[in-house]
C-alpha positions as CSV (number, residue, x, y, z in Angstrom):
1,M,295.8,-42.7,62.7
2,T,293.2,-43.6,65.3
3,K,291.5,-46.9,65.6
4,T,287.7,-46.8,65.5
5,T,285.9,-49.0,67.9
6,K,282.4,-50.2,68.1
7,P,280.7,-48.5,71.1
8,N,279.9,-50.8,73.9
9,T,276.5,-51.2,75.5
10,A,277.3,-48.8,78.4
11,Q,278.1,-46.1,76.0
12,L,274.9,-46.7,74.0
13,E,272.8,-46.5,77.2
14,E,274.0,-43.0,77.9
15,R,272.3,-41.7,74.8
16,L,269.3,-42.9,72.9
17,L,270.0,-45.1,69.9
18,T,268.8,-44.3,66.4
19,E,266.6,-46.6,64.4
20,E,269.5,-47.5,62.2
21,E,271.7,-48.5,65.2
22,I,268.9,-50.7,66.6
23,R,268.3,-52.4,63.3
24,A,272.1,-53.0,62.9
25,M,272.2,-54.9,66.3
26,G,272.4,-58.7,66.2
27,D,269.8,-61.1,67.5
28,D,271.9,-61.8,70.6
29,E,271.4,-58.2,71.7
30,Y,267.6,-58.3,71.4
31,M,265.9,-56.1,74.0
32,N,269.1,-55.1,75.7
33,P,268.9,-52.0,78.0
34,A,269.8,-49.6,75.2
35,Q,266.9,-50.9,73.0
36,L,264.5,-50.8,75.9
37,A,265.5,-47.2,76.6
38,F,264.8,-46.4,72.9
39,F,261.4,-47.9,72.9
40,R,260.5,-46.4,76.3
41,N,261.4,-43.0,75.0
42,R,259.3,-43.5,71.8
43,L,256.3,-44.7,73.8
44,Q,256.6,-41.8,76.3
45,E,256.7,-39.3,73.4
46,L,253.6,-40.9,71.9
47,E,251.9,-40.8,75.3
48,K,252.6,-37.1,75.6
49,E,251.3,-36.4,72.1
50,L,248.1,-38.3,72.8
51,L,247.5,-36.5,76.1
52,K,248.1,-33.2,74.4
53,N,245.6,-34.0,71.7
54,A,243.0,-34.9,74.2
55,G,243.5,-31.6,76.0
56,E,243.2,-29.7,72.8
57,T,239.9,-31.5,72.0
58,T,238.5,-30.6,75.3
59,E,239.3,-26.9,74.8
60,H,238.0,-27.0,71.3
61,L,234.7,-28.5,72.3
62,R,234.3,-25.9,75.0
63,E,234.5,-23.1,72.4
64,T,231.1,-23.9,71.0
65,V,229.9,-21.1,68.7
66,L,226.2,-20.6,68.3
67,V,225.2,-20.2,64.6
68,P,221.7,-19.5,63.4
69,D,222.0,-21.4,60.1
70,P,221.0,-25.1,60.5
71,A,223.4,-26.2,57.8
72,D,226.4,-24.5,59.5
73,R,225.3,-25.9,62.9
74,A,225.1,-29.4,61.3
75,T,228.6,-29.0,59.9
76,I,230.0,-28.0,63.3
77,E,228.3,-30.9,65.0
78,E,229.7,-33.3,62.4
79,E,233.2,-31.9,62.9
80,H,232.8,-32.4,66.7
81,A,231.6,-36.0,66.2
82,L,234.5,-36.7,63.9
83,E,236.9,-35.2,66.5
84,L,235.4,-37.3,69.3
85,R,235.7,-40.5,67.2
86,T,239.3,-39.7,66.6
87,R,240.0,-39.0,70.3
88,D,238.2,-42.3,71.2
89,R,240.7,-44.2,68.9
90,E,243.5,-42.3,70.5
91,R,242.2,-43.1,74.0
92,K,242.4,-46.8,73.1
93,L,245.9,-46.3,71.7
94,L,246.9,-44.5,74.9
95,K,245.9,-47.5,77.0
96,K,248.1,-49.7,74.8
97,V,251.0,-47.3,75.1
98,Q,250.7,-47.3,78.9
99,Q,250.5,-51.1,78.9
100,S,253.6,-51.3,76.7
101,I,255.5,-49.0,79.1
102,Q,254.4,-51.3,82.0
103,S,255.6,-54.4,80.0
104,I,259.1,-52.7,79.7
105,D,259.1,-52.2,83.5
106,A,258.1,-55.9,83.9
107,G,260.8,-57.1,81.5
108,E,258.2,-58.6,79.1
109,Y,258.4,-56.0,76.3
110,G,259.3,-57.3,72.8
111,W,258.2,-60.8,73.4
112,C,255.0,-62.3,71.8
113,E,252.2,-62.9,74.3
114,E,251.1,-66.0,72.5
115,T,254.3,-67.8,71.5
116,G,257.0,-66.2,73.7
117,E,259.1,-65.6,70.6
118,P,260.7,-62.2,69.8
119,I,258.3,-59.8,68.1
120,G,261.2,-58.3,66.1
121,I,262.8,-54.9,65.9
122,P,261.3,-53.9,62.6
123,R,257.8,-54.7,63.8
124,L,258.3,-52.8,67.1
125,I,259.7,-49.8,65.3
126,A,256.7,-49.7,63.0
127,R,254.2,-50.4,65.9
128,P,255.8,-50.0,69.3
129,T,252.6,-51.2,71.0
130,A,252.7,-54.6,69.3
131,T,252.2,-57.6,71.6
132,L,252.2,-60.4,69.1
133,S,254.8,-61.5,66.5
134,L,253.8,-61.0,62.9
135,E,253.0,-64.7,62.5
136,A,250.8,-64.8,65.6
137,Q,249.0,-61.6,64.5
138,Q,248.3,-63.1,61.1
139,R,246.9,-66.2,62.7
140,R,244.7,-64.2,65.0
141,E,243.4,-62.1,62.1
142,L,242.7,-65.1,59.9
143,K,240.9,-66.8,62.8
144,Q,238.8,-63.6,63.3
145,K,238.0,-63.4,59.6
146,L,236.9,-67.1,59.4
147,Y,235.1,-67.3,62.7
148,G,234.3,-63.8,63.7
149,D,235.1,-62.4,67.2
């Protein structure tokens, strides 16, 4: 009979962790190298996807088809406008993704910009570009709601 042992951090760094493994880690292991590698990989994959979408949009917009019917032309223009709005949102997200990767490099990833407290693994898994803890984000949104921007 063999004894099963919990893998140490060095073993975990060799491969990327799963979400379940990261959620199972204790608070004392918050933002260890294995977790940072997981989030760096997730952010880099998101960055690649956003850049690929931007390239596809560029190609799609170059393939402009001239149609004589004004209704068809209006539909095509509306589709292009919708696609451009989507890419604009993705452009803003891309900037946040790149800033998050830089914060991993600087050793600041996973910590609230306002309070310095941990953002939390569940929040970072749901939104890897988060820069505020849930409480700080709620305070900010409430302030914006009450006082405007």
